[in-house]
C-alpha positions as CSV (number, residue, x, y, z in Angstrom):
1,M,107.1,111.0,97.7
2,I,109.3,108.7,100.0
3,R,111.3,110.2,102.8
4,R,112.7,109.6,106.2
5,P,110.2,110.2,108.9
6,H,110.5,113.1,111.4
7,P,110.8,112.1,115.0
8,H,107.2,113.3,115.8
9,E,105.8,111.0,113.1
10,I,107.0,107.9,114.7
11,K,103.9,107.6,116.9
12,L,101.6,107.6,113.7
13,L,103.1,104.5,112.2
14,P,101.6,101.9,114.4
15,Q,98.3,103.4,113.6
16,I,99.0,103.1,109.9
17,E,100.0,99.5,110.4
18,N,96.9,98.7,112.3
19,E,94.6,100.3,109.9
20,A,96.3,98.6,106.8
21,D,96.0,95.2,108.6
22,L,92.2,95.4,108.9
23,R,91.9,93.9,105.4
24,Y,93.3,90.6,106.7
25,R,89.9,89.8,108.2
26,R,88.7,89.3,104.6
27,A,91.4,86.8,104.0
28,G,90.3,84.7,107.1
29,L,93.3,86.1,109.1
30,G,91.6,88.1,111.8
31,R,94.5,87.0,114.1
32,V,96.8,89.4,112.1
33,V,94.5,92.3,113.2
34,D,94.9,91.3,116.9
35,M,98.7,91.2,116.7
36,P,100.6,94.2,118.1
37,P,102.1,96.6,115.6
38,A,105.8,97.5,115.2
39,S,106.9,98.9,118.5
40,L,107.6,102.6,118.9
41,A,111.2,101.6,120.2
42,S,111.8,99.4,117.0
43,L,110.5,102.2,114.7
44,E,112.6,104.9,116.5
45,A,115.7,102.8,116.2
46,G,114.9,102.4,112.5
47,R,114.6,106.1,112.0
48,R,117.8,106.8,113.9
49,E,119.6,104.1,111.9
50,N,118.3,105.1,108.4
51,R,116.3,102.0,108.1
52,L,112.8,103.5,108.1
53,W,111.0,105.5,105.4
54,V,107.6,106.9,105.0
55,A,105.4,107.5,102.0
56,V,103.7,110.8,102.3
57,S,100.5,112.4,100.8
58,P,100.5,115.5,98.7
59,F,100.0,117.3,102.1
60,N,103.2,115.8,103.4
61,R,101.4,113.4,105.9
62,P,102.6,109.8,106.3
63,V,100.3,107.3,104.6
64,G,102.6,104.4,104.6
65,F,106.0,103.2,105.9
66,A,108.6,100.5,105.3
67,L,111.2,99.2,108.0
68,M,114.3,97.2,107.1
69,K,116.2,95.1,109.5
70,F,119.3,92.9,109.1
71,P,118.8,89.5,110.7
72,G,122.0,87.4,110.3
73,G,123.5,90.2,108.3
74,T,120.8,89.9,105.5
75,A,118.6,92.8,104.2
76,W,115.2,92.1,105.3
77,L,112.0,94.2,104.6
78,D,110.5,93.8,108.1
79,Q,107.4,95.7,107.6
80,L,105.4,97.4,104.7
81,S,102.2,99.1,105.5
82,V,100.1,101.6,103.6
83,L,96.7,103.1,104.6
84,Q,93.9,101.3,102.8
85,C,92.6,104.5,101.3
86,C,96.0,105.0,99.7
87,Q,96.8,101.5,98.4
88,G,96.9,101.0,94.7
89,R,98.6,104.2,94.2
90,G,102.2,103.1,94.0
91,F,103.2,104.0,97.6
92,G,104.1,100.4,98.5
93,S,106.1,99.9,95.3
94,A,108.0,103.1,95.9
95,L,108.8,102.1,99.5
96,I,110.1,98.7,98.2
97,E,112.3,100.4,95.8
98,Q,113.6,102.8,98.6
99,V,114.4,99.7,100.8
100,G,116.0,98.0,97.9
101,S,118.2,101.0,96.9
102,A,119.3,101.5,100.6
103,A,120.2,97.8,101.0
104,R,122.1,97.8,97.7
105,G,123.9,101.0,98.9
106,L,125.0,99.0,102.1
107,G,126.5,96.2,99.8
108,H,123.5,93.8,99.9
109,R,122.8,91.8,96.8
110,T,119.4,90.5,97.9
111,L,116.4,91.8,99.7
112,H,114.3,89.3,101.8
113,L,110.9,89.3,103.4
114,S,108.4,86.9,104.9
115,T,104.7,87.0,103.9
116,Y,101.5,85.1,103.3
117,R,101.7,83.1,100.1
118,D,98.0,83.0,99.4
119,V,96.9,86.5,100.2
120,P,96.6,88.7,97.0
121,W,98.3,91.8,98.5
122,N,101.2,89.6,99.8
123,A,103.2,87.0,97.9
124,P,101.5,87.7,94.5
125,Y,102.0,91.5,95.0
126,Y,105.7,91.0,95.8
127,A,106.2,88.5,92.9
128,R,105.0,91.3,90.6
129,R,107.8,93.4,92.0
130,G,110.5,90.9,91.3
131,F,110.4,88.8,94.5
132,E,110.5,85.0,94.2
133,E,109.7,82.4,96.8
134,M,112.7,80.7,98.5
135,P,112.5,77.0,98.8
136,R,112.4,76.0,102.6
137,G,115.5,73.9,102.0
138,D,117.4,77.1,101.1
139,W,116.5,78.9,104.2
140,P,119.4,79.7,106.4
141,H,119.2,79.2,110.1
142,V,118.3,82.8,110.9
143,F,115.2,82.6,108.5
144,R,114.2,79.4,110.1
145,M,114.3,81.3,113.6
146,Q,112.4,84.1,112.0
147,S,109.8,81.7,110.9
148,M,109.5,80.1,114.2
149,E,109.0,83.6,115.9
150,E,106.2,84.3,113.5
151,N,104.7,80.9,114.4
152,R,104.7,81.9,118.1
153,H,103.0,85.1,117.3
154,G,100.1,83.2,115.6
155,H,101.0,83.3,112.0
156,P,100.0,79.9,110.4
157,P,103.2,78.4,109.0
158,W,101.5,76.5,106.2
159,R,100.4,80.0,104.7
160,R,103.8,81.7,105.2
161,T,106.7,81.9,102.8
162,I,110.1,83.8,102.6
163,M,110.8,85.5,99.3
164,R,113.8,87.2,97.9
165,R,114.6,89.7,95.2
166,S,118.0,90.3,93.5
167,L,119.3,93.9,93.9
168,D,121.8,93.4,91.1
């Protein structure tokens, strides 16, 4: 089930992100594990502004979350994390659908994200869910700035891509 998080659950979400990120070590991206998770302030703002959703277990406990932002007025899936023990059960797909539905409800025709192109649970995963890679020449200025910010945080630019999915 996907729902909005309760205020007391916000503090659990960085822990979910950190645990989900551990698998990046296997892809030679240990640096991702060392990066700070989404801030509590960013997550709380997402909760208050209806841009944050959690996937919950049958016991109604968060096992994953998705955060949407609007850089340059575009709908952007900023973070998607699911606990490793719960991956492969449809939680990520359901969160993506929720974000897409919310973006569509706000009048957006496309959902964007940045990800690793060569990591199986990144670009290939999103491609199976209707996303396509955007040619770098099509990136608007705000996406180029997003990419530069990711580079500053240690994401290797040659492994990154921006993807989009039509919401029509």
